[in-house]
N, C-alpha and C positions, 0 to 999 in steps of 0.2 A: 323575544327577550334576547338581549345582547350578551355575548360572552365576556368574561373578564379579560382585560388585556394580558398578554403573556409575552415572553421574550423567546426568540428563536435564534440560536447560534448555528450558522451554516458553515461548517469547516471547509468544504470544498471551495467556497468563494470568500472565506474569511470575513464574514459579515455577521453582525448582530442586529436583529430587527425587533422593534416593538410592534406587536400585531394585535388587532382587535377585530372581531367579526370577519376574519379572513382577509383583512386589509392591512398592509404595512403602513403604520403611522409615521415611523421614523426608522432610519437605518444608519449604521455606523461601521466603518472598517475596524477589524480587530486582528489580534494575533493569538492563535491558539498554540498548542504544544508543538515544538519542533519534532518530537518523537511520534506525533500522530495521536490517534484516539486509543483509549484504553482506560480501564478502571482500577487496576491493581495498585495498591500502596507501593510507593517507591518507583513506579514506572515512569514518572514525569510525563504522563500522557493526559490529554483532556478527556474526562469521563463523558460517556454518551448517556442519552435517555432523558427522562423527566426529572427535574430538580425544582427546588423552591429557594427563593431568596430568604434564608433563615435569619440573617442579621445584616443591618446596614451600619457601616462604621465610617466616621469622618464628617458627619454633618457639621457645617460651619467652619471646617478647617480651610486654610488658605490653599489655593491651587498649588500643586507641587509639594504639599506636605508629605514627608517621608514617614512610612509606617514600618515598624518591625514588631512582629508578634501581635499585630493588630492594634498597636499603640503608636500614637505620633511620637517621633523622637525629638521634636523641636527643630528639626532641620527642614529646610526647603530645598528641593532639588535644584542644582545648578550644574552646568558643565564642569565647573571647578570641583564641586563636591564629588561628582562622578569620577573625575580624574584621580581623586584621592582614594577612591574605593573601587578599583577595577574589579569586574566580575560580580559585583553585587547585583542581586535580583531586585530591582527597584519596584516597590509597591507604593504608589503615589495617589494623593488627592482624595480618593474615596475607595471603599471596599464594599462589595456586595458578596457576602459569604454564602456559598451554595451548600445545600443539603440534598442528597439523593432521595427520590421518592419510590424507587423500585428495589425492594428487598432482594438481596442476592446479586443485583446488577450494579447498583451504585449506592446502596444503603446497607450498612452493617458489615461486620467482618473486615476482610482484607480489601474490600471494594468501596468502603464508606467515603463518599465525597467530602463530607464535612470534616471527618477526621484526617483527611488528606490535605485539608486547608486549601481547597480549591475556591478561588474568588474570581469575580469580575472586578478588575481594578485598574487604576490609572498607571501609565508608564511614561517614561521621559518622552518629550516631544520629538526627539531624534530617533526613538525606537521605531523599527520598521512595523508598519501595519499592512495588512493584506497578505502577509506571509507567515507561515507557522514559525514561531521563534521562542515561545514561552517554555516554562518548565511544568506546564500542565494547566495553569490558570488561563483566563481569557483577558488579555491586555487590551486597553483602550487608551486613546489620547486623553490627557487629563481633562480638557474642556468637555470631551464627549462623555466621560464617565460621570462628571459632575452633572451634566444635563440629564443623563439616564437616572442617576441617583435621585434627582429631584422629581422625576416623572413616575417612578414605580415605588410602591410600598413594599415593606417586608411582607412575605407571603406570596409574592408574584411568582407564578410558575415559569420555569425556564426549560426549553427543549434544546438539547445539544445533539447534533447529528451531522451526517454528510451534507 
């Protein structure tokens, strides 16, 4: 019997892989937290352990759609838009909202991944990938997160670790 596909985020190599039956089916470069790994609310770190894709947001939206509070703003990211909003943490194209599965480690209380609003999401095409630079989320290129979004259903398990 084959295992259900799951995602693996390897922070040391800044890659996200779609894995089934011990085989990597697809792999993409990502950017995890600039501050490293950690679970505490307010830490701006990427949480470790087992998670699940609790919600998928953005189906059918145009590539580069800008999200604020998980809602499309009506904007499409461009370098000109970015220049008008320096320092904005861009969440683009699609959102895979994560929820922790390990009580006390990444679920409930001050370590709750979902309440920390930790996502796998699109980033501007000029955002660096392969290096830690996010505020806790897992950033991907827009084309990559759209591909991933279409490949995995809500409920897909996600492992995040070194």
